[in-house]
VEXKE-929984 format. One record per atom (N, C-alpha, C): residue in three letters; z negated, y negated, x negated. Coordinates in steps of 0.05 Angstrom, whole numbers, padded with zeros to 5 digits, always signed. Layout:
<marlums>
ALAZYX...
</marlums>
This chain:
<marlums>
MET+00719-00718+00682MET+00717-00691+00692MET+00724-00690+00721SER+00743-00673+00729SER+00752-00672+00756SER+00732-00656+00773ALA+00731-00663+00799ALA+00713-00650+00817ALA+00722-00621+00822PRO+00703-00602+00826PRO+00711-00575+00830PRO+00727-00572+00856THR+00745-00553+00856THR+00763-00549+00879THR+00748-00533+00900VAL+00750-00543+00925VAL+00738-00529+00948VAL+00761-00518+00964PRO+00761-00491+00969PRO+00783-00480+00984PRO+00783-00489+01013ALA+00807-00491+01024ALA+00809-00499+01053ALA+00800-00476+01070ASN+00790-00483+01094ASN+00781-00463+01113ASN+00805-00446+01123ARG+00801-00420+01123ARG+00822-00402+01133ARG+00811-00382+01152LYS+00822-00381+01176LYS+00812-00362+01196LYS+00823-00334+01191ASP+00846-00332+01176ASP+00858-00306+01172ASP+00851-00294+01145PHE+00829-00303+01133PHE+00821-00295+01106PHE+00813-00265+01107THR+00823-00249+01089THR+00819-00220+01089THR+00803-00211+01064LEU+00795-00186+01064LEU+00782-00175+01041LEU+00800-00175+01016ALA+00826-00171+01021ALA+00845-00172+00998ALA+00846-00200+00986ASP+00845-00220+01003ASP+00844-00248+00993ASP+00819-00252+00977ALA+00797-00242+00987ALA+00771-00245+00973ALA+00772-00231+00946ALA+00784-00207+00945ALA+00786-00192+00920ALA+00804-00206+00900ARG+00825-00219+00909ARG+00843-00234+00891ARG+00828-00257+00878GLN+00812-00272+00895GLN+00796-00294+00884GLN+00775-00283+00864PHE+00763-00261+00872PHE+00742-00249+00856PHE+00751-00242+00828SER+00776-00231+00826SER+00786-00222+00801SER+00794-00244+00782LYS+00794-00269+00791LYS+00803-00291+00774LYS+00780-00304+00759HIS+00755-00295+00764HIS+00732-00307+00752HIS+00721-00290+00729PRO+00711-00303+00707PRO+00703-00288+00684PRO+00680-00269+00688SER+00661-00277+00705SER+00637-00261+00708SER+00643-00232+00718PRO+00658-00228+00740PRO+00664-00201+00748PRO+00680-00185+00727LEU+00697-00199+00712LEU+00712-00185+00691LEU+00694-00175+00669MET+00675-00192+00660MET+00657-00185+00639MET+00638-00162+00647ILE+00627-00165+00671ILE+00609-00143+00681ILE+00625-00118+00686GLY+00649-00120+00697GLY+00666-00097+00701GLY+00673-00082+00676ALA+00679-00097+00655ALA+00686-00085+00629ALA+00662-00070+00618MET+00638-00082+00620MET+00614-00069+00611MET+00608-00044+00627LEU+00613-00045+00653LEU+00609-00022+00670LEU+00627+00002+00663VAL+00653-00004+00658VAL+00672+00017+00651VAL+00664+00030+00624ALA+00656+00013+00605ALA+00648+00023+00578ALA+00623+00040+00580ALA+00603+00031+00595ALA+00578+00046+00597ALA+00582+00072+00612LEU+00598+00072+00633LEU+00603+00096+00649LEU+00619+00116+00632ALA+00638+00107+00617ALA+00654+00125+00600ALA+00636+00139+00580MET+00619+00123+00567MET+00601+00135+00547MET+00581+00154+00559ARG+00571+00147+00584ARG+00552+00164+00597ARG+00564+00191+00604ILE+00588+00191+00614ILE+00602+00216+00621ILE+00608+00232+00596ALA+00617+00219+00575ALA+00624+00233+00550ALA+00599+00245+00538LEU+00576+00232+00540LEU+00552+00243+00527LEU+00541+00267+00542GLY+00542+00267+00568GLY+00531+00289+00584GLY+00500+00288+00583ASP+00488+00312+00579ASP+00458+00314+00577ASP+00445+00302+00602TRP+00454+00310+00625TRP+00442+00301+00650TRP+00416+00315+00655GLN+00395+00299+00662GLN+00369+00310+00668GLN+00358+00298+00693ILE+00336+00309+00703ILE+00324+00299+00728ILE+00315+00270+00724THR+00308+00262+00700THR+00299+00235+00696THR+00321+00215+00700ASP+00346+00223+00698ASP+00368+00205+00704ASP+00368+00198+00734ALA+00363+00217+00751ALA+00361+00212+00779ALA+00337+00195+00786LEU+00314+00200+00773LEU+00290+00185+00778LEU+00294+00155+00769VAL+00306+00151+00746VAL+00311+00124+00737VAL+00330+00109+00756SER+00351+00123+00764SER+00370+00111+00783SER+00357+00103+00809ALA+00341+00121+00820ALA+00327+00115+00845ALA+00308+00091+00842SER+00294+00090+00819SER+00276+00068+00814SER+00290+00041+00812ILE+00313+00041+00799ILE+00328+00016+00795ILE+00338+00006+00822VAL+00349+00024+00838VAL+00360+00016+00864VAL+00337+00006+00882THR+00314+00018+00881THR+00291+00009+00897THR+00281-00018+00888ALA+00281-00022+00862ALA+00269-00047+00851ALA+00289-00071+00852PHE+00315-00065+00855PHE+00335-00086+00853PHE+00331-00109+00873PRO+00325-00104+00899PRO+00320-00127+00917PRO+00297-00145+00908PHE+00277-00132+00896PHE+00254-00148+00887PHE+00261-00164+00862LEU+00278-00153+00845LEU+00287-00167+00822LEU+00304-00191+00830GLU+00322-00187+00850GLU+00337-00209+00861GLU+00319-00231+00871TRP+00299-00223+00886TRP+00280-00243+00897TRP+00266-00259+00876ALA+00256-00245+00855ALA+00241-00258+00834ALA+00259-00277+00818ILE+00283-00269+00812ILE+00302-00286+00797ILE+00309-00310+00814HIS+00313-00306+00840HIS+00321-00328+00857HIS+00298-00349+00859VAL+00274-00339+00863VAL+00251-00357+00867VAL+00243-00371+00841PHE+00239-00356+00820PHE+00227-00367+00796PHE+00246-00377+00775ILE+00271-00369+00776ILE+00291-00379+00756ILE+00311-00398+00769LEU+00325-00388+00790LEU+00346-00404+00802LEU+00334-00429+00817HIS+00311-00426+00828HIS+00298-00449+00842HIS+00277-00463+00824TRP+00280-00459+00798TRP+00262-00472+00779TRP+00264-00503+00782ARG+00241-00515+00783ARG+00240-00545+00784ARG+00239-00555+00756PRO+00258-00574+00748PRO+00258-00584+00720PRO+00230-00594+00712LYS+00222-00587+00688LYS+00196-00595+00678LYS+00200-00615+00655HIS+00183-00636+00655HIS+00184-00657+00635HIS+00160-00655+00616ILE+00165-00651+00591ILE+00144-00651+00570ILE+00151-00673+00551GLY+00139-00697+00555GLY+00146-00720+00540GLY+00175-00727+00546LYS+00192-00729+00526LYS+00220-00735+00530LYS+00237-00710+00533LEU+00224-00687+00531LEU+00238-00661+00533LEU+00239-00653+00563VAL+00263-00645+00572VAL+00267-00635+00599VAL+00274-00606+00597ILE+00257-00589+00610ILE+00263-00560+00611ILE+00277-00554+00637ASP+00303-00550+00635ASP+00320-00545+00658ASP+00341-00525+00651PRO+00336-00499+00654PRO+00355-00479+00646PRO+00382-00482+00661LEU+00403-00474+00647LEU+00430-00477+00659LEU+00432-00462+00685LEU+00420-00438+00687LEU+00421-00423+00712LEU+00410-00439+00735ALA+00387-00453+00731ALA+00375-00469+00752ALA+00392-00493+00759HIS+00403-00506+00738HIS+00420-00529+00742HIS+00445-00523+00758LYS+00458-00501+00751LYS+00482-00492+00765LYS+00475-00484+00794HIS+00452-00472+00798HIS+00444-00464+00825HIS+00439-00488+00843ARG+00429-00509+00832ARG+00425-00533+00848ARG+00453-00544+00857GLN+00472-00543+00838GLN+00499-00551+00845GLN+00511-00533+00867HIS+00504-00507+00865HIS+00514-00488+00885HIS+00503-00494+00912HIS+00477-00501+00914HIS+00466-00509+00940HIS+00478-00535+00950ALA+00485-00553+00932ALA+00497-00578+00941ALA+00525-00574+00953ASP+00540-00554+00942ASP+00567-00549+00952ASP+00572-00519+00951PRO+00563-00504+00971PRO+00564-00475+00970PRO+00592-00463+00971ARG+00612-00479+00978ARG+00639-00468+00980ARG+00655-00470+00954VAL+00644-00481+00933VAL+00658-00482+00908VAL+00656-00455+00895PRO+00679-00440+00892PRO+00677-00413+00881PRO+00665-00411+00853ALA+00671-00430+00836ALA+00662-00428+00808ALA+00631-00429+00807LEU+00618-00441+00827LEU+00589-00444+00826LEU+00575-00420+00839VAL+00590-00402+00850VAL+00579-00378+00863VAL+00571-00357+00842PHE+00586-00356+00820PHE+00583-00334+00801PHE+00562-00341+00779ILE+00552-00320+00766ILE+00535-00324+00743ILE+00550-00341+00722PRO+00539-00362+00712PRO+00554-00379+00692PRO+00563-00363+00668ALA+00588-00368+00660ALA+00599-00353+00637ALA+00585-00359+00612GLU+00571-00382+00610GLU+00557-00390+00586GLU+00531-00373+00582THR+00519-00364+00604THR+00494-00348+00602THR+00499-00318+00605LEU+00521-00310+00617LEU+00525-00282+00622LEU+00525-00265+00597PRO+00537-00273+00574PRO+00536-00257+00550PRO+00507-00250+00541TRP+00489-00270+00544TRP+00461-00265+00537TRP+00449-00245+00556ILE+00455-00246+00582ILE+00445-00227+00601ILE+00455-00199+00595LEU+00480-00197+00589LEU+00492-00171+00582LEU+00479-00160+00556ALA+00476-00177+00537ALA+00463-00168+00512ALA+00434-00159+00517GLY+00420-00172+00534GLY+00393-00164+00541GLY+00393-00137+00554ALA+00412-00132+00572ALA+00414-00106+00586ALA+00420-00083+00565VAL+00437-00089+00546VAL+00443-00069+00525VAL+00418-00064+00508ALA+00403-00085+00501ALA+00379-00081+00485ALA+00359-00064+00500ILE+00355-00069+00526ILE+00337-00052+00542ILE+00346-00023+00542ALA+00372-00019+00546ALA+00383+00009+00546ALA+00378+00023+00520LEU+00379+00009+00498LEU+00376+00021+00471LEU+00347+00025+00463LEU+00329+00007+00472LEU+00302+00007+00462LEU+00281+00017+00481ALA+00287+00016+00507ALA+00266+00022+00527ALA+00266+00050+00537PHE+00284+00067+00528PHE+00286+00094+00539PHE+00285+00115+00517PRO+00274+00138+00522PRO+00270+00158+00501PRO+00296+00173+00494ARG+00316+00172+00512ARG+00342+00185+00506ARG+00365+00165+00509VAL+00385+00168+00492VAL+00408+00151+00494VAL+00422+00154+00521GLY+00423+00179+00531GLY+00436+00184+00557GLY+00421+00170+00579LEU+00395+00170+00578LEU+00379+00156+00599LEU+00384+00126+00598GLY+00385+00115+00573GLY+00391+00087+00570GLY+00419+00080+00581LEU+00438+00097+00577LEU+00465+00093+00588LEU+00465+00095+00618THR+00449+00112+00629THR+00446+00114+00658THR+00436+00087+00669PHE+00415+00077+00656PHE+00405+00050+00664PHE+00427+00029+00662LEU+00441+00028+00640LEU+00461+00007+00635LEU+00483+00009+00656THR+00492+00034+00661THR+00514+00037+00681THR+00506+00028+00708LEU+00482+00035+00717LEU+00473+00027+00744LEU+00467-00003+00745ALA+00456-00014+00723ALA+00451-00042+00723ALA+00477-00058+00725MET+00498-00050+00712MET+00524-00063+00713MET+00536-00060+00741ALA+00533-00036+00753ALA+00544-00032+00780ALA+00530-00050+00800LEU+00504-00052+00798LEU+00489-00069+00816LEU+00495-00099+00811GLY+00499-00106+00786GLY+00507-00133+00780GLY+00534-00141+00792LEU+00553-00122+00790LEU+00579-00127+00802LEU+00577-00128+00832CYS+00560-00111+00844CYS+00556-00112+00873CYS+00544-00139+00881TYR+00525-00149+00865TYR+00513-00175+00870TYR+00534-00197+00870GLU+00551-00198+00850GLU+00571-00218+00847GLU+00591-00217+00870TRP+00599-00192+00877TRP+00619-00189+00899TRP+00607-00198+00926THR+00582-00189+00932THR+00570-00196+00957THR+00566-00226+00959HIS+00556-00238+00938HIS+00551-00267+00939HIS+00578-00282+00942HIS+00598-00273+00928HIS+00625-00286+00931HIS+00635-00283+00959LEU+00633-00259+00970LEU+00644-00254+00997LEU+00630-00271+01018ILE+00604-00273+01016ILE+00589-00289+01035ILE+00599-00318+01037HIS+00606-00329+01014HIS+00615-00357+01013HIS+00645-00361+01016THR+00659-00340+01024THR+00687-00343+01031THR+00689-00345+01062ASP+00713-00347+01072ASP+00718-00349+01101ASP+00720-00321+01114TYR+00715-00300+01099TYR+00716-00273+01110TYR+00693-00270+01130LYS+00700-00261+01154LYS+00680-00258+01176LYS+00670-00229+01176PRO+00644-00225+01180PRO+00633-00198+01180PRO+00645-00180+01202LYS+00650-00155+01194LYS+00662-00136+01212LYS+00642-00113+01219THR+00621-00110+01203THR+00602-00089+01207THR+00574-00101+01211SER+00556-00087+01224SER+00529-00097+01229SER+00513-00100+01204ILE+00517-00082+01184ILE+00502-00083+01159ILE+00510-00108+01144TYR+00536-00113+01141TYR+00545-00137+01126TYR+00538-00162+01141ARG+00539-00161+01168ARG+00533-00185+01184ARG+00504-00193+01179ALA+00486-00174+01177ALA+00458-00180+01171ALA+00454-00193+01144ILE+00468-00182+01124ILE+00467-00193+01097ILE+00479-00221+01096TRP+00502-00225+01109TRP+00516-00250+01111TRP+00498-00271+01124ARG+00486-00264+01146ARG+00469-00283+01161ARG+00444-00290+01144ASN+00432-00270+01131ASN+00408-00275+01115ASN+00413-00297+01094HIS+00435-00295+01079HIS+00440-00314+01058HIS+00449-00341+01069ARG+00463-00341+01091ARG+00471-00367+01102ARG+00447-00382+01114LEU+00428-00367+01124LEU+00403-00380+01133LEU+00389-00394+01109HIS+00390-00381+01086HIS+00378-00393+01062HIS+00392-00419+01055HIS+00418-00420+01057HIS+00434-00443+01049HIS+00434-00465+01071PHE+00435-00458+01096PHE+00440-00478+01117PHE+00416-00481+01136LYS+00396-00465+01134LYS+00372-00468+01151LYS+00348-00478+01135ASN+00340-00462+01115ASN+00316-00469+01099ASN+00316-00454+01073GLU+00317-00469+01051GLU+00319-00457+01024GLU+00293-00443+01014HIS+00272-00445+01030HIS+00247-00433+01022HIS+00244-00404+01031TYR+00264-00393+01044TYR+00263-00366+01055TYR+00289-00352+01050TRP+00289-00325+01056TRP+00313-00309+01055TRP+00326-00309+01027PHE+00312-00298+01007PHE+00321-00300+00979PHE+00339-00277+00970THR+00339-00254+00983THR+00355-00232+00974THR+00385-00237+00980ILE+00403-00225+00964ILE+00432-00229+00967ILE+00445-00204+00977THR+00440-00181+00965THR+00455-00157+00971THR+00442-00140+00994THR+00419-00148+01003THR+00406-00134+01025THR+00394-00154+01044SER+00385-00145+01067SER+00372-00162+01086SER+00346-00148+01096GLY+00324-00163+01097GLY+00300-00151+01108GLY+00286-00131+01090THR+00291-00133+01064THR+00278-00114+01045THR+00256-00129+01030ALA+00262-00140+01006ALA+00241-00154+00991ALA+00231-00178+01006ASP+00248-00192+01020ASP+00239-00216+01036ASP+00218-00208+01056ARG+00222-00185+01069ARG+00203-00177+01090ARG+00176-00170+01076VAL+00177-00155+01054VAL+00153-00147+01040VAL+00138-00171+01029LEU+00153-00191+01019LEU+00141-00214+01005LEU+00138-00238+01024ARG+00142-00233+01050ARG+00136-00253+01071ARG+00153-00278+01069THR+00178-00274+01063THR+00197-00296+01064THR+00220-00289+01083TYR+00213-00275+01104TYR+00233-00266+01124TYR+00224-00273+01152PRO+00220-00299+01157PRO+00209-00307+01184PRO+00230-00305+01205ASP+00221-00307+01230ASP+00239-00311+01252ASP+00253-00338+01249PRO+00279-00340+01247PRO+00292-00366+01243PRO+00285-00386+01265ALA+00278-00377+01289ALA+00272-00396+01310ALA+00246-00411+01304THR+00229-00401+01287THR+00204-00414+01280THR+00206-00432+01256VAL+00229-00433+01244VAL+00232-00449+01219VAL+00250-00473+01223PRO+00239-00497+01219PRO+00256-00521+01222PRO+00278-00522+01201THR+00300-00535+01208THR+00321-00539+01188THR+00312-00557+01166SER+00314-00548+01141SER+00304-00563+01119SER+00323-00586+01112PRO+00312-00610+01107PRO+00329-00633+01099PRO+00338-00631+01069THR+00327-00612+01054THR+00333-00610+01026THR+00348-00584+01019ALA+00359-00570+01039ALA+00372-00545+01033ALA+00397-00549+01015LYS+00409-00572+01016LYS+00431-00578+00999LYS+00424-00596+00975ASP+00399-00603+00973ASP+00390-00620+00951ASP+00362-00610+00942LEU+00362-00588+00928LEU+00337-00575+00920LEU+00318-00594+00906HIS+00293-00593+00913HIS+00271-00609+00900HIS+00274-00639+00905ALA+00290-00647+00924ALA+00295-00676+00928ALA+00270-00690+00938SER+00255-00677+00956SER+00232-00689+00969SER+00206-00678+00957ARG+00194-00692+00939ARG+00169-00683+00927ARG+00145-00697+00938SER+00148-00723+00946SER+00126-00739+00956SER+00126-00740+00986GLY+00103-00744+00998GLY+00101-00747+01026GLY+00096-00721+01040GLY+00071-00718+01051GLY+00064-00693+01064GLY+00082-00687+01088ALA+00090-00708+01103ALA+00107-00702+01127ALA+00133-00689+01119ALA+00145-00698+01097ALA+00170-00685+01089ALA+00166-00656+01082ARG+00144-00650+01068ARG+00139-00622+01061ARG+00134-00605+01085ASN+00118-00617+01104ASN+00111-00601+01128ASN+00136-00594+01145GLN+00157-00611+01144GLN+00181-00606+01159GLN+00194-00580+01150GLN+00189-00571+01126GLN+00202-00548+01115GLN+00187-00522+01120ARG+00165-00523+01134ARG+00148-00499+01137ARG+00151-00489+01166PRO+00147-00463+01170PRO+00149-00452+01197PRO+00128-00464+01216ALA+00134-00465+01241ALA+00115-00476+01260ALA+00090-00460+01262ARG+00091-00434+01255ARG+00067-00417+01257ARG+00049-00419+01233SER+00058-00433+01212SER+00042-00433+01187SER+00044-00460+01174ARG+00022-00470+01163ARG+00022-00495+01149ARG+00028-00491+01119GLN+00033-00466+01111GLN+00036-00461+01082GLN+00064-00449+01077ASN+00075-00456+01055ASN+00099-00443+01045ASN+00091-00417+01031PRO+00100-00393+01040PRO+00090-00369+01027PRO+00099-00365+00999VAL+00118-00381+00989VAL+00127-00378+00962VAL+00112-00396+00942THR+00108-00422+00950THR+00098-00441+00931THR+00070-00451+00936ASP+00060-00450+00961ASP+00034-00461+00967ASP+00012-00443+00958ARG-00010-00454+00949ARG-00033-00439+00940ARG-00059-00451+00951GLY-00060-00453+00977GLY-00084-00464+00989GLY-00079-00492+01000GLY-00102-00506+01005GLY-00099-00533+01016GLY-00094-00533+01046GLY-00105-00513+01060GLY-00100-00510+01088GLY-00118-00527+01105PRO-00118-00524+01132PRO-00134-00541+01149PRO-00163-00541+01143LYS-00175-00518+01134LYS-00203-00517+01128LYS-00210-00536+01105ASP-00193-00536+01085ASP-00197-00554+01062ASP-00195-00583+01070ALA-00176-00589+01088ALA-00173-00617+01097ALA-00198-00625+01113GLY-00209-00607+01130GLY-00233-00613+01145GLY-00256-00619+01127LEU-00259-00603+01106LEU-00281-00607+01087LEU-00278-00634+01073ARG-00253-00641+01066ARG-00249-00667+01053ARG-00256-00690+01071ASN-00250-00687+01097ASN-00257-00708+01117ASN-00287-00711+01121ARG-00302-00689+01118ARG-00331-00690+01122ARG-00346-00700+01097LEU-00334-00699+01074LEU-00348-00706+01049LEU-00361-00734+01050PRO-00346-00756+01059PRO-00359-00782+01059PRO-00384-00783+01076HIS-00384-00769+01100HIS-00408-00769+01117HIS-00431-00754+01105ILE-00424-00732+01091ILE-00445-00716+01077ILE-00458-00734+01056GLY-00441-00750+01042GLY-00451-00767+01021GLY-00470-00788+01032VAL-00463-00800+01055VAL-00479-00821+01067VAL-00507-00809+01075ARG-00506-00785+01088ARG-00532-00773+01096ARG-00549-00766+01071LEU-00537-00756+01050LEU-00551-00749+01026LEU-00564-00774+01014SER-00549-00796+01014SER-00559-00821+01002SER-00583-00831+01018SER-00582-00828+01045SER-00604-00837+01062SER-00629-00821+01056VAL-00626-00795+01054VAL-00649-00777+01048VAL-00662-00785+01021LEU-00645-00789+01001LEU-00656-00796+00975LEU-00671-00823+00975GLN-00659-00843+00990GLN-00672-00869+00991GLN-00699-00867+01005SER-00700-00852+01027SER-00725-00849+01042SER-00746-00835+01025GLY-00737-00815+01009GLY-00756-00801+00991GLY-00767-00819+00970VAL-00750-00836+00959VAL-00759-00855+00938VAL-00778-00875+00950GLY-00773-00884+00975GLY-00791-00903+00988GLY-00818-00892+00992ARG-00820-00866+01001ARG-00846-00854+01006ARG-00861-00850+00980SER-00847-00844+00958SER-00861-00839+00933SER-00873-00865+00923ARG-00860-00888+00928ARG-00871-00914+00919ARG-00896-00922+00934GLN-00897-00913+00960GLN-00920-00919+00976GLN-00944-00903+00967
</marlums>
């Protein structure tokens, strides 16, 4: 199996160049086809109601949080071993490869093997979760539009195209910090400072050490020093994965042997007095 092709660096890379690359991959074509079909059916059906606007606003608001959750709990999934069985979804496996070599275009996109299942799931939600067919089609149309936006933004960030606007520069910087500074923070793709800020994974980059495992996810599991290197200077805890074990717990653990010695002395003296 040949190694994936990494494009050469180009200082004159344009949006048109990025669009040509984008159109060659199956994921944008599949999502785009679903978007066109859903939009055509939605327009043909009509029956527009206020709930269409409410559902649309809800989806747009929730999308950064959905990105965050998928990135944290699915893409950064740590392989689990149950006996001889290894639970390692393809999405997580491909994402580890993407972190190892972020410039490989084929690893930027949703894998073609899993995308049909994702699209089928979106269609099932549209058909079963809404009281009107039109409302379901509104959901499906917007979901496909946001999915295409996700793929385009992620693709563009990993090309040589340089940001020209402040909005895109913030998005570009946010994701590159995730890849090249510390993989435990900055999880959103299409926005900056939204879900990450709310969910406390948007620290000041100056307070976050450069992670030694940003290109090799889950490589360092043992050794407290290695884990502590990946946490901000202001906090001993990773806001995504840690669940306690802070300095107070450590102090209590250090005092336990002394507490045990004093308790033993008290018991022995009590036994001695009772014998007398």
